[in-house]
N, C-alpha and C positions, 0 to 999 in steps of 0.2 A: 445453392449459389456458390460459385467458386470463390468469389471475393470474401464472402462471409466465412467460408471454411478456412481460407488462408489467415484471416484475422483471428479466428478462434484458435487455430494451431499456434500462431505467434503468441497469443495471450497465455495459452497453456504452457508454452516453453518459457515465458517470462516468469511464471511462478517458480520455476526451477533454476532461474538465473542467479547471478551473484549480485544483483542490484540491492543496494542497502535501503532499508525502510526505516523512516523516522519513527521511533517508539519512545516510551517513557516507562521503563520497567525496572523494578528493584532487583538487585542481584548481589552476589558475593564473589569476590575474586580471591582464590586460594593459591598461594605460592608454595608448592611442595618442598622445594629446596630449603626454604626458610621456615616451613611449617607455620606460616602466618596467613591470616585471612583479613580482608578489609571489605567493608560494604561499598557498593557502587551503584550507579544508575546507568542502565543500558539506554543510550540515546539513538543508536543506529544498529540495525541487525540485518543480517543476510545469511543465506545458507553457508557462506564461506567465512564469516567472521562477525565481529561486533566492534562498536566504538563505545567506550565507557567514560563516565565522569567519576573519577576516584580521588579521594584525598591523598592517597599514596599511589604514585605512578612507578611501577616496576620498570627496570631497564629493558631496552629492546632485546629480543631473543630469550627472555626469561620464560621458562615453562610455567604455565598456569592452568588452573581449572576454574571455569566460570560456571556459576550456578545462577540461572535466571528463573525467577518466579513464574510458574506457569509453562515454562519451556523445558526445564531440566538441566542436565549437567553436560558441559562441553570442555574437552581437553584441547589445549592449543598452546600458542606462544605469543609473546608480545611483538607485534610488528612495528609499532611506533609508540613513543611516549613523549609527551610534551605538557608540562605543567600538570593539570588535572586530567588531561585527555589521554586515554590509553586505547590503542588499537590492538585487537586480539584476532589472530588468524587461527581458525579452527582446524583440528586434525580429524576430519570426518570421512567416513565411507560415503560413496555416492548414495547409498540407501538412506543414511542419516541426513544427508543434505536435502534429499527429496522430502524427508519427514519434516525438516525445519521449514521448507518452503510451504508445506501443507499447514503447519502450525501458524506461520505468518499470515497465510491467506485467511484462516479461520479467525485469527486475532483481528485483522483488518475488517473482515466482514462483520464481526460482532460490534466493533467500534462504529462502523457505518450504520448498522441497523439501529443501534442505540441513539443515533442522530448526532453524536458529538463530532464524528469525523466530518460530517457535512457542514458543521458550524465553525470549523477551525478557520476556514477561509472566508473573508468578507464577501457577502453575497449582495448582489444588486438586483432590485426589482426591474424586470424586463418583460414587457408585453409584446407578443408577436407569435407567429405560427411557424412551425417547422415539422419535421417528421423523423421517425426513427425506424430502422429496419431490424426486425427480430431475427433470431437464429434460424427460423424456418423460412425466412424470406418475406414474411408479411410486412408491408409498409403501414405504419400507423401515423396518421396526422395528429398533431397535438399542439397545445399552446404552451409557450415558455412563460413560467411564472417568475422565476429568478434564476440567476446563474452566478458562478464564481469560477476561479481558476481550477477548482477541484471537482466541480460537478454542476448539475442543472436540475431544477425542479420543474416538472411538466404536469399540465392538466391533460388528462387522457382517460377515456372510458375503458381503454385496454390497459390492463395492468399485468405485465409479465411477472412471473414469480421472482422473488428476491434471489439474486445470484445469476440470473440469465444475462448473457452478453448481448449487447445491441450495438448497432452503428447509428450515430446521430451526427448529422452534418458530415464532416470529414474525420470524425473522431470515434474511437472505440470506447465503450462504456459498459458498466455492470449495474444492473438494477440493485440499489442499495436499500431502499425502503419504499413502503407504500404510505400515502397520506390520504386525507379525506377526498381530494379531487384528482389524484393521479399517482405519480411515482417520482422518486428521487433517483437520479443516475449519477454514479461516480465515474469520472474519466479514468481509464486504466491504461492508456498508452505507455505510461511510465510512472512507477509508484513514487519515485523520488524527484522527478522533474515535472513541474507544473508550468503550463503555458501562461503567458500574461493574459490579463482580462481582455485586452484588445484582440489578442489572437483567438481567444475563445469566441468572442463576439463575431469575428470575421468568419471563423470556421462554421459556426452555426448558421450563418446567413439567414438570420431571422427576418421574415417579411412582415411588415406592419400592415 
């Protein structure tokens, strides 16, 4: 199916884009010129840079080295600095940027499989029927159990493997987890931009 192929191509490209992903990761910010280091929390991360919460905010254009637990070491410079908020622009090769994108995907998938990612957004109980399209073109009729701006829980006898991309309503999604009666799907049209609950409801066009 050409439509599915184009969606999957777009999603794979998004994994390597510079969109920032909201995270909560401990880190350390080292300033080589001053030979000083401060603890920080990484609140946004992308293959191109990061936004930090730091007690000490270095001046813009300061050369820094950022250490992020679970991700490694990143050289860069301060792109913006305001109160406790510090933006860091990475000096990375295309290969390392691709690696960061892979690490972010793994981090997000682990969060989703653990269930915490799906619980961050308020979920509303919604009964009705819809269908989703698998990557191989199979149409699967299912029942909507609940939904939020970040994802939807479905009752379905067909349970695609975790990580498979699907189309549901007018939105792209990724199977995030299996549960007793079906699957949980995380919307992936944009990692940092979530539609409103009303928009989700309209796009799913759930039929009672």
